[in-house]
C-alpha positions as CSV (number, residue, x, y, z in Angstrom):
1,M,65.8,38.4,176.3
2,A,67.1,37.2,172.9
3,G,70.7,37.3,174.1
4,K,70.0,34.8,176.9
5,E,68.6,32.1,174.7
6,I,70.7,29.0,173.8
7,D,72.6,29.6,170.6
8,K,71.4,27.3,167.9
9,Q,74.9,26.5,166.8
10,R,75.9,25.5,170.4
11,A,72.8,23.4,170.8
12,N,73.5,21.5,167.5
13,A,77.1,21.0,168.6
14,A,76.0,19.5,171.9
15,L,73.6,17.2,170.1
16,A,76.3,16.1,167.7
17,V,78.6,15.2,170.7
18,I,75.8,13.2,172.2
19,R,75.2,11.4,168.9
20,Q,78.9,10.7,168.3
21,H,79.8,9.7,171.9
22,P,76.9,8.0,173.6
23,G,79.3,6.1,175.9
24,M,80.7,9.3,177.2
25,V,77.2,10.6,178.0
26,F,76.4,7.3,179.8
27,F,79.7,7.5,181.8
28,L,78.7,11.0,182.9
29,A,75.2,9.8,183.9
30,V,76.2,6.7,185.8
31,P,76.7,8.4,189.2
32,V,73.3,10.1,189.0
33,L,71.7,6.8,188.0
34,A,73.4,5.0,190.8
35,V,72.2,7.5,193.4
36,L,68.6,7.3,192.0
37,G,68.8,3.5,192.1
38,A,70.0,3.6,195.7
39,V,67.3,6.0,196.8
40,W,64.7,3.9,195.0
41,W,65.9,0.8,196.8
42,I,66.1,2.4,200.2
43,A,63.2,4.9,200.2
44,G,61.0,3.8,197.4
45,L,59.9,5.0,193.9
46,G,58.2,8.2,195.1
47,W,61.4,9.6,196.7
48,A,63.5,8.6,193.7
49,L,61.1,10.5,191.4
50,V,61.2,13.5,193.7
51,L,65.0,13.4,193.6
52,A,65.1,13.0,189.8
53,V,62.9,16.1,189.5
54,V,65.2,18.0,191.9
55,I,68.3,17.0,190.0
56,V,66.7,18.1,186.7
57,L,65.6,21.5,188.1
58,A,69.0,22.0,189.8
59,G,70.8,21.3,186.5
60,G,68.6,23.6,184.6
61,A,69.0,26.4,187.2
62,A,72.8,25.9,187.1
63,I,72.8,26.3,183.3
64,V,70.6,29.4,183.4
65,M,72.7,31.0,186.2
66,R,75.9,30.3,184.3
67,R,74.6,31.8,181.1
68,S,73.4,35.0,182.7
């Protein structure tokens, strides 16, 4: 299982990019935030929270599947 863990050097590099380019991270997150805002406005906070959890789980699954 040790081979499937996130490499510390890659994790540090990703954090460095986030620290150096917060505008780029915000630009990438805007579509997701817009969808969450629209769902919140149309269906309510509960459904927006459910959608946020689904998005986080799907993103995590995509990362895990790609690494394996």
